[in-house]
C-alpha positions in Angstrom: 0.0 0.0 0.0 2.8 2.4 0.8 4.4 1.9 -2.6 1.1 2.8 -4.3 0.8 5.9 -2.2 4.3 7.0 -3.4 3.5 6.4 -7.0 0.2 8.3 -6.7 1.9 11.2 -5.0 4.6 11.3 -7.8 2.0 11.3 -10.5 0.1 14.2 -8.8 3.3 16.2 -8.6 4.2 15.7 -12.2 0.8 16.7 -13.5 0.9 19.8 -11.3 3.9 21.1 -13.1 2.7 23.2 -16.0 -0.3 20.9 -16.4 2.3 18.4 -17.7 1.7 14.8 -18.4 4.0 11.8 -17.9 3.7 8.3 -19.3 5.6 5.2 -18.5 5.0 2.1 -20.7 4.0 -1.1 -19.1 7.2 -3.0 -18.3 6.9 -6.4 -19.9 10.6 -7.2 -19.6 12.2 -8.4 -16.4 15.7 -7.1 -15.6 16.8 -10.7 -16.2 15.5 -10.7 -19.7 16.3 -7.1 -20.5 19.2 -5.4 -18.6 17.9 -2.0 -19.9 14.4 -2.4 -18.5 15.1 0.0 -15.6 16.7 2.7 -17.6 14.4 5.8 -17.8 14.7 8.3 -20.6 12.8 11.6 -20.0 11.9 14.7 -22.0 10.6 18.1 -21.2 8.9 20.1 -24.0 8.8 23.9 -24.4 5.5 25.7 -24.8 5.1 24.3 -28.3 4.1 20.9 -26.9 4.7 17.4 -28.2 2.1 17.8 -31.0 3.7 21.0 -32.6 4.4 19.3 -35.9 7.9 20.6 -35.5 10.9 20.3 -33.1 9.2 19.1 -29.9 7.3 16.4 -31.8 10.3 15.3 -33.8 12.6 15.2 -30.7 10.0 13.0 -28.9 10.0 10.5 -31.8 13.6 9.8 -30.8 12.5 8.9 -27.3 9.7 6.7 -28.6 12.1 4.8 -30.9 14.5 4.2 -28.1 11.7 2.8 -26.0 10.7 0.5 -28.8 14.2 -0.7 -29.7 15.7 -1.1 -26.3 12.7 -1.8 -24.0 13.5 1.1 -21.7 11.1 3.3 -19.9 10.2 6.9 -20.7 8.6 9.8 -18.9 7.7 13.2 -20.4 6.2 16.4 -19.2 4.8 19.2 -21.4 5.3 22.8 -20.6 2.5 25.3 -20.9 4.3 28.4 -20.0 7.9 29.5 -19.6 7.4 29.5 -15.8 7.0 25.7 -16.0 10.5 25.0 -17.2 12.4 24.7 -14.0 9.6 22.9 -12.2 9.1 20.4 -15.0 12.9 19.6 -15.3 13.0 19.1 -11.5 9.9 16.9 -11.7 11.8 14.6 -14.0 14.8 14.5 -11.6 12.3 13.4 -8.8 10.9 10.8 -11.1 14.1 8.9 -11.2 15.2 9.5 -14.8 18.6 8.4 -16.0 18.7 11.0 -18.7 16.6 14.2 -19.1 16.4 16.0 -22.4 15.0 19.5 -22.7 13.6 20.6 -26.1 14.3 24.1 -27.1 16.6 27.0 -26.5 14.3 28.4 -23.8 14.8 25.4 -21.6 18.6 25.6 -21.6 19.0 27.6 -18.3 16.8 25.2 -16.3 18.5 22.1 -17.7 22.0 23.4 -17.1 21.1 24.3 -13.5 19.7 20.8 -12.9 22.7 19.2 -14.5 25.0 21.0 -12.1 22.9 20.0 -9.1 22.5 16.4 -10.1 25.9 15.0 -11.3 24.6 11.4 -11.4 22.0 12.1 -14.0 22.7 12.8 -17.7 21.2 15.9 -19.3 20.9 17.3 -22.8 19.3 20.2 -24.5 18.1 20.4 -28.1 19.0 23.7 -29.8 21.5 25.3 -27.5 25.1 24.8 -26.6 25.9 26.5 -23.3 28.9 26.0 -21.1 27.9 23.2 -18.7 29.0 20.2 -16.6 30.4 16.9 -17.9 27.0 15.3 -17.5 25.4 17.7 -20.0 25.3 17.4 -23.8 24.3 20.0 -26.4 22.3 18.9 -29.4 22.6 21.6 -32.1 22.2 21.9 -35.9 23.8 24.1 -38.5 20.5 24.7 -40.2 22.0 27.7 -41.9 23.5 25.2 -44.4 20.2 23.6 -45.4 18.3 26.9 -45.3 20.7 28.3 -47.9 19.5 25.6 -50.2 15.9 26.5 -49.3 16.5 30.1 -50.0 18.0 29.3 -53.4 15.0 27.1 -54.2 12.5 29.8 -53.1 14.1 32.4 -55.3 14.0 30.0 -58.2 10.3 29.2 -58.0 9.0 32.7 -57.0 6.7 34.2 -59.6 6.5 37.6 -58.0 10.2 38.0 -57.3 9.5 38.4 -53.6 9.9 35.8 -50.9 9.4 36.0 -47.1 10.4 34.6 -43.8 9.5 35.2 -40.2 10.5 33.7 -36.8 8.9 32.9 -33.5 11.5 34.8 -31.4 15.0 36.0 -32.1 16.7 33.0 -30.6 19.9 31.9 -32.3 18.3 28.6 -33.1 15.6 30.5 -35.1 17.7 33.2 -36.8 20.2 30.7 -38.0 17.5 29.4 -40.4 16.8 33.0 -41.5 20.5 33.7 -42.1 20.9 30.8 -44.4 17.7 31.4 -46.2 18.6 35.1 -46.9 22.1 34.1 -48.2 20.5 31.4 -50.5 18.3 34.1 -52.0 21.3 36.3 -52.5 23.3 33.5 -54.1 20.5 32.8 -56.6 20.5 36.5 -57.5 24.2 36.6 -58.0 24.2 33.4 -60.1 21.2 34.3 -62.2 21.5 38.1 -62.5 18.1 38.5 -60.8 16.8 40.7 -58.0 14.5 38.5 -56.0 13.6 40.4 -52.8 13.5 38.9 -49.3 11.0 40.2 -46.7 11.4 39.5 -43.0 15.1 39.3 -42.4 18.2 41.5 -42.7 21.4 39.4 -42.1 23.7 42.4 -41.6 21.3 44.1 -39.1 20.2 40.8 -37.6 16.7 42.1 -37.5 13.5 41.0 -39.0 9.9 39.8 -38.6 8.7 37.8 -35.6 5.4 36.5 -34.4 3.7 39.1 -32.3 2.2 37.1 -29.4 2.7 36.1 -25.8 3.1 32.5 -27.2 5.0 33.1 -30.4 5.7 29.4 -31.1 2.2 28.3 -30.4 -0.1 31.1 -31.6 -1.3 29.9 -35.1 -3.5 33.0 -35.6 -0.6 35.4 -34.9 1.6 33.3 -37.3 -1.1 33.6 -39.9 -1.1 37.4 -39.5 2.6 37.5 -40.0 2.3 35.4 -43.2 -0.6 37.6 -44.5 1.4 40.7 -44.0 4.2 39.4 -46.2 1.8 38.0 -48.9 0.1 41.5 -49.0 3.6 42.9 -49.9 3.9 40.4 -52.8 5.7 37.4 -51.2 4.7 34.1 -52.8 7.1 31.8 -51.0 7.1 31.8 -47.2 9.6 30.4 -44.7 8.1 30.4 -41.2 10.5 29.5 -38.4 8.0 29.5 -35.6 7.1 26.0 -34.5 3.4 25.4 -34.6 2.7 29.1 -35.2 4.2 28.5 -38.6 1.0 26.6 -39.4 -0.5 30.0 -40.0 1.7 30.4 -43.1 0.6 26.9 -44.3 -3.0 28.1 -43.9 -2.4 31.2 -45.9 -0.6 29.3 -48.7 -3.4 26.7 -48.8 -6.0 29.4 -49.2 -4.2 31.1 -52.1 -5.3 28.8 -54.9 -1.8 27.9 -55.8 -0.4 31.5 -55.7 1.6 31.0 -52.5 3.8 28.2 -51.2 5.6 27.6 -47.9 8.8 25.8 -46.9 8.5 24.1 -43.5 11.2 23.7 -40.9 12.6 21.3 -38.3 11.0 18.2 -39.9 9.5 17.0 -43.2 6.3 18.9 -43.3 4.7 16.4 -45.7 5.0 13.9 -42.8 4.2 16.1 -39.8 1.6 18.3 -41.5 0.6 16.1 -44.4 -2.7 18.0 -45.1 -0.5 20.8 -46.4 1.9 18.8 -48.5 0.6 20.2 -51.7 1.7 23.7 -50.9 5.2 22.7 -49.5 8.0 22.5 -52.1 10.3 21.1 -49.4 11.3 21.4 -45.8 14.5 22.2 -43.9 14.8 19.3 -41.5 16.8 18.8 -38.4 17.4 15.1 -37.6 16.5 15.7 -33.9 14.9 12.3 -33.6 18.1 10.6 -34.7 20.3 12.7 -32.4 18.0 12.2 -29.4 17.9 8.5 -30.0 21.7 8.3 -30.2 22.2 10.3 -27.0 19.8 8.0 -25.2 21.6 4.9 -26.5 25.0 6.3 -25.5 23.8 7.1 -22.0 22.2 3.7 -21.6 25.4 1.9 -22.8 27.7 4.0 -20.7 29.1 5.9 -23.6 27.7 9.3 -22.8 29.9 12.2 -23.9 29.6 15.9 -23.2 31.0 16.7 -26.6 28.2 18.5 -28.5 26.3 16.8 -31.3 26.3 19.1 -34.3 24.1 18.2 -37.2 25.4 19.4 -40.6 24.8 18.8 -44.3 27.8 16.5 -44.2 26.5 14.1 -41.6 22.8 14.5 -42.7 22.0 16.1 -39.4 20.2 18.7 -41.4 19.1 19.0 -45.0 16.1 19.5 -47.2 13.3 17.0 -47.5 12.2 15.2 -50.7 10.2 17.2 -53.2 7.0 15.2 -52.8 4.1 16.8 -54.7 6.5 19.4 -56.1 8.8 16.9 -57.9 7.4 17.7 -61.3 7.2 21.5 -60.6 10.9 22.0 -59.9 13.1 21.9 -62.9 15.8 19.3 -63.4 18.3 22.2 -63.8 17.3 23.7 -60.4 17.6 20.2 -58.7 21.1 19.8 -60.2 22.1 23.2 -59.1 21.0 22.6 -55.5 22.9 19.3 -55.5 26.0 21.2 -56.6 25.5 23.9 -54.1 25.1 21.3 -51.3 28.4 19.7 -52.3 30.2 23.1 -52.3 28.8 23.9 -48.8 30.0 20.5 -47.5 33.5 21.1 -49.1 33.7 24.6 -47.7 33.8 26.2 -51.1 30.6 28.1 -50.2 30.5 29.6 -46.7 27.2 30.2 -45.0 27.7 32.6 -42.2 25.6 32.8 -39.1 26.2 33.8 -35.5 24.1 30.8 -34.5 26.4 28.2 -36.3 28.5 25.7 -34.4 
């Protein structure tokens, strides 16, 4: 009876943190049959939640695959507000997790503090690389490289000669996409002698358009407003870097009768937001699921390293998704040019600058 009371109390504490939820799969493996059965991998989302069709959702896929492949346990808690972060991370510490992964730049401070206070637990953060302790690992991505390809593509398919981008907040993990996208547009203009205009981001000034909302990565209506503002100025290819708020751009494109398209970020939008696949030429992905899975595997096997994981074009940690419905709409010449540009970025012949690069 006492054990049941402890479990009930723990579940109550976890759900009290930011209205979070935690799940632990039924353990069908004894420790004799499966030496990993008592290993617990845990994840804390940011405000976007685990159904954001973007980086929280993709990161959590890595946890679920680790559970399926290794027979380990998992717990997760969803943050509703920024004030939940520290409490939610600490709730995972109390839940007996072996590794705790925070998703998003905004969680970094809370995770780093917990890592310093709990040296016997492994920690990681997706999308930031702060100075931290030896039990902490940064999971970051040079999405400026893949976004360069997306910018080049956007400029090549624009019919109005105007493309746009907007972010959720000016985090380095957001503006790194916008830096690469802008430089890709510029490179297209330089190669083709054109003057495609970009709305929403100035690389030199590091200033641009962001979702105007208290919940900038969640508020779809505010993301739609940002998209409509750029379409009203002539933009016909949008690049929202705003988590689920970017769905607003997909809605605007879908309602345009083929006049506007949108390039998704973080994951292949034709998978995560399949209803909008027809208006997405491609997506800039971050292989967060693969990175999270590997970090969990390393921790479980005693091979955890504090060296940052950096996803690049070279290691396929970032890239652009398949063309899907747009395969016949993008010319063979443009596809070949993008392949060549990708190779030049990997070789270092083309440099894609960004303050957020690693």
